[in-house]
Jmol script that loads the backbone (N, CA, C; Angstrom):
load data "model"
ATOM      1  N   MET A   1     339.013 223.691 223.322  1.00  0.00           N
ATOM      2  CA  MET A   1     337.651 224.172 223.443  1.00  0.00           C
ATOM      3  C   MET A   1     337.565 225.132 224.631  1.00  0.00           C
ATOM      4  N   THR A   2     336.760 226.176 224.471  1.00  0.00           N
ATOM      5  CA  THR A   2     336.638 227.144 225.555  1.00  0.00           C
ATOM      6  C   THR A   2     335.724 226.610 226.645  1.00  0.00           C
ATOM      7  N   ALA A   3     335.827 227.209 227.816  1.00  0.00           N
ATOM      8  CA  ALA A   3     334.994 226.781 228.937  1.00  0.00           C
ATOM      9  C   ALA A   3     333.542 227.191 228.721  1.00  0.00           C
ATOM     10  N   ASP A   4     333.319 228.270 227.959  1.00  0.00           N
ATOM     11  CA  ASP A   4     331.970 228.759 227.730  1.00  0.00           C
ATOM     12  C   ASP A   4     331.497 228.319 226.345  1.00  0.00           C
ATOM     13  N   PRO A   5     330.523 227.413 226.287  1.00  0.00           N
ATOM     14  CA  PRO A   5     330.062 226.936 224.974  1.00  0.00           C
ATOM     15  C   PRO A   5     329.328 227.993 224.163  1.00  0.00           C
ATOM     16  N   TYR A   6     328.860 229.058 224.802  1.00  0.00           N
ATOM     17  CA  TYR A   6     328.120 230.101 224.092  1.00  0.00           C
ATOM     18  C   TYR A   6     329.000 231.274 223.678  1.00  0.00           C
ATOM     19  N   ALA A   7     330.307 231.187 223.925  1.00  0.00           N
ATOM     20  CA  ALA A   7     331.202 232.297 223.585  1.00  0.00           C
ATOM     21  C   ALA A   7     331.200 232.565 222.088  1.00  0.00           C
ATOM     22  N   VAL A   8     331.170 231.516 221.292  1.00  0.00           N
ATOM     23  CA  VAL A   8     331.178 231.685 219.840  1.00  0.00           C
ATOM     24  C   VAL A   8     329.888 232.349 219.373  1.00  0.00           C
ATOM     25  N   LEU A   9     328.772 231.923 219.929  1.00  0.00           N
ATOM     26  CA  LEU A   9     327.495 232.528 219.545  1.00  0.00           C
ATOM     27  C   LEU A   9     327.444 234.003 219.906  1.00  0.00           C
ATOM     28  N   ARG A  10     327.948 234.337 221.102  1.00  0.00           N
ATOM     29  CA  ARG A  10     327.964 235.749 221.496  1.00  0.00           C
ATOM     30  C   ARG A  10     328.868 236.561 220.590  1.00  0.00           C
ATOM     31  N   ALA A  11     329.999 236.001 220.201  1.00  0.00           N
ATOM     32  CA  ALA A  11     330.908 236.710 219.302  1.00  0.00           C
ATOM     33  C   ALA A  11     330.253 236.940 217.946  1.00  0.00           C
ATOM     34  N   LEU A  12     329.534 235.946 217.455  1.00  0.00           N
ATOM     35  CA  LEU A  12     328.839 236.106 216.175  1.00  0.00           C
ATOM     36  C   LEU A  12     327.747 237.169 216.267  1.00  0.00           C
ATOM     37  N   LEU A  13     327.011 237.171 217.364  1.00  0.00           N
ATOM     38  CA  LEU A  13     325.967 238.177 217.538  1.00  0.00           C
ATOM     39  C   LEU A  13     326.559 239.576 217.637  1.00  0.00           C
ATOM     40  N   ARG A  14     327.691 239.697 218.340  1.00  0.00           N
ATOM     41  CA  ARG A  14     328.353 241.004 218.443  1.00  0.00           C
ATOM     42  C   ARG A  14     328.827 241.477 217.081  1.00  0.00           C
ATOM     43  N   ALA A  15     329.402 240.566 216.307  1.00  0.00           N
ATOM     44  CA  ALA A  15     329.887 240.939 214.974  1.00  0.00           C
ATOM     45  C   ALA A  15     328.734 241.347 214.074  1.00  0.00           C
ATOM     46  N   GLU A  16     327.635 240.624 214.136  1.00  0.00           N
ATOM     47  CA  GLU A  16     326.476 240.945 213.308  1.00  0.00           C
ATOM     48  C   GLU A  16     325.885 242.297 213.719  1.00  0.00           C
ATOM     49  N   ALA A  17     325.805 242.553 215.008  1.00  0.00           N
ATOM     50  CA  ALA A  17     325.268 243.828 215.470  1.00  0.00           C
ATOM     51  C   ALA A  17     326.173 244.983 215.049  1.00  0.00           C
ATOM     52  N   ALA A  18     327.479 244.787 215.135  1.00  0.00           N
ATOM     53  CA  ALA A  18     328.412 245.838 214.735  1.00  0.00           C
ATOM     54  C   ALA A  18     328.326 246.087 213.238  1.00  0.00           C
ATOM     55  N   ARG A  19     328.074 245.036 212.478  1.00  0.00           N
ATOM     56  CA  ARG A  19     327.992 245.178 211.020  1.00  0.00           C
ATOM     57  C   ARG A  19     326.721 245.913 210.611  1.00  0.00           C
ATOM     58  N   ASN A  20     325.660 245.751 211.379  1.00  0.00           N
ATOM     59  CA  ASN A  20     324.367 246.326 211.011  1.00  0.00           C
ATOM     60  C   ASN A  20     324.137 247.725 211.558  1.00  0.00           C
ATOM     61  N   THR A  21     324.976 248.191 212.486  1.00  0.00           N
ATOM     62  CA  THR A  21     324.767 249.530 213.014  1.00  0.00           C
ATOM     63  C   THR A  21     325.216 250.552 211.988  1.00  0.00           C
ATOM     64  N   PRO A  22     324.453 251.624 211.810  1.00  0.00           N
ATOM     65  CA  PRO A  22     324.863 252.645 210.841  1.00  0.00           C
ATOM     66  C   PRO A  22     326.120 253.355 211.317  1.00  0.00           C
ATOM     67  N   LYS A  23     327.043 253.570 210.398  1.00  0.00           N
ATOM     68  CA  LYS A  23     328.285 254.237 210.761  1.00  0.00           C
ATOM     69  C   LYS A  23     328.044 255.742 210.796  1.00  0.00           C
ATOM     70  N   PRO A  24     328.586 256.424 211.813  1.00  0.00           N
ATOM     71  CA  PRO A  24     328.416 257.881 211.856  1.00  0.00           C
ATOM     72  C   PRO A  24     329.191 258.539 210.722  1.00  0.00           C
ATOM     73  N   GLU A  25     328.621 259.625 210.192  1.00  0.00           N
ATOM     74  CA  GLU A  25     329.306 260.315 209.106  1.00  0.00           C
ATOM     75  C   GLU A  25     330.565 260.966 209.644  1.00  0.00           C
ATOM     76  N   PRO A  26     331.688 260.802 208.930  1.00  0.00           N
ATOM     77  CA  PRO A  26     332.941 261.400 209.409  1.00  0.00           C
ATOM     78  C   PRO A  26     332.853 262.919 209.381  1.00  0.00           C
ATOM     79  N   LYS A  27     333.376 263.520 210.434  1.00  0.00           N
ATOM     80  CA  LYS A  27     333.366 264.981 210.489  1.00  0.00           C
ATOM     81  C   LYS A  27     334.423 265.506 209.531  1.00  0.00           C
ATOM     82  N   LYS A  28     334.085 266.591 208.868  1.00  0.00           N
ATOM     83  CA  LYS A  28     335.039 267.175 207.927  1.00  0.00           C
ATOM     84  C   LYS A  28     336.101 267.924 208.711  1.00  0.00           C
ATOM     85  N   GLU A  29     337.336 267.484 208.557  1.00  0.00           N
ATOM     86  CA  GLU A  29     338.443 268.144 209.238  1.00  0.00           C
ATOM     87  C   GLU A  29     338.919 269.298 208.369  1.00  0.00           C
ATOM     88  N   PRO A  30     339.253 270.432 208.980  1.00  0.00           N
ATOM     89  CA  PRO A  30     339.630 271.599 208.184  1.00  0.00           C
ATOM     90  C   PRO A  30     340.906 271.386 207.369  1.00  0.00           C
ATOM     91  N   GLY A  31     341.805 270.531 207.821  1.00  0.00           N
ATOM     92  CA  GLY A  31     343.067 270.344 207.108  1.00  0.00           C
ATOM     93  C   GLY A  31     342.981 269.348 205.963  1.00  0.00           C
ATOM     94  N   ARG A  32     341.948 268.541 205.942  1.00  0.00           N
ATOM     95  CA  ARG A  32     341.836 267.501 204.913  1.00  0.00           C
ATOM     96  C   ARG A  32     340.870 267.911 203.828  1.00  0.00           C
ATOM     97  N   ARG A  33     341.188 267.542 202.608  1.00  0.00           N
ATOM     98  CA  ARG A  33     340.287 267.782 201.485  1.00  0.00           C
ATOM     99  C   ARG A  33     339.814 266.447 200.956  1.00  0.00           C
ATOM    100  N   GLN A  34     338.556 266.387 200.593  1.00  0.00           N
ATOM    101  CA  GLN A  34     338.047 265.158 200.004  1.00  0.00           C
ATOM    102  C   GLN A  34     338.465 265.106 198.549  1.00  0.00           C
ATOM    103  N   GLN A  35     338.908 263.941 198.113  1.00  0.00           N
ATOM    104  CA  GLN A  35     339.314 263.794 196.728  1.00  0.00           C
ATOM    105  C   GLN A  35     338.083 263.703 195.848  1.00  0.00           C
ATOM    106  N   PRO A  36     338.073 264.449 194.743  1.00  0.00           N
ATOM    107  CA  PRO A  36     336.933 264.336 193.835  1.00  0.00           C
ATOM    108  C   PRO A  36     336.917 262.964 193.178  1.00  0.00           C
ATOM    109  N   PRO A  37     335.745 262.472 192.810  1.00  0.00           N
ATOM    110  CA  PRO A  37     335.695 261.155 192.156  1.00  0.00           C
ATOM    111  C   PRO A  37     336.451 261.175 190.834  1.00  0.00           C
ATOM    112  N   LYS A  38     337.177 260.110 190.578  1.00  0.00           N
ATOM    113  CA  LYS A  38     337.964 260.019 189.359  1.00  0.00           C
ATOM    114  C   LYS A  38     337.051 259.814 188.162  1.00  0.00           C
ATOM    115  N   GLU A  39     337.379 260.480 187.072  1.00  0.00           N
ATOM    116  CA  GLU A  39     336.581 260.318 185.860  1.00  0.00           C
ATOM    117  C   GLU A  39     336.964 259.017 185.186  1.00  0.00           C
ATOM    118  N   GLN A  40     335.963 258.381 184.595  1.00  0.00           N
ATOM    119  CA  GLN A  40     336.226 257.130 183.897  1.00  0.00           C
ATOM    120  C   GLN A  40     336.907 257.428 182.576  1.00  0.00           C
ATOM    121  N   ALA A  41     337.825 256.576 182.206  1.00  0.00           N
ATOM    122  CA  ALA A  41     338.533 256.753 180.937  1.00  0.00           C
ATOM    123  C   ALA A  41     337.575 256.542 179.772  1.00  0.00           C
ATOM    124  N   ARG A  42     337.623 257.442 178.857  1.00  0.00           N
ATOM    125  CA  ARG A  42     336.763 257.331 177.674  1.00  0.00           C
ATOM    126  C   ARG A  42     337.576 256.791 176.535  1.00  0.00           C
ATOM    127  N   GLY A  43     336.978 255.893 175.784  1.00  0.00           N
ATOM    128  CA  GLY A  43     337.760 255.403 174.668  1.00  0.00           C
ATOM    129  C   GLY A  43     337.009 254.454 173.912  1.00  0.00           C
TER     130      GLY A  43
END
end "model"
wireframe off; spacefill off
backbone 0.3
color backbone group
């Protein structure tokens, strides 16, 4: 057991906050191309 009984609660709060923050849009790098979405197989 850890010396700090609230360490687990703080870790959970940090994880929840990190999960809920909006992720910044990745900058488009000149050397990389985005792959077009794959077409679904028709049949």
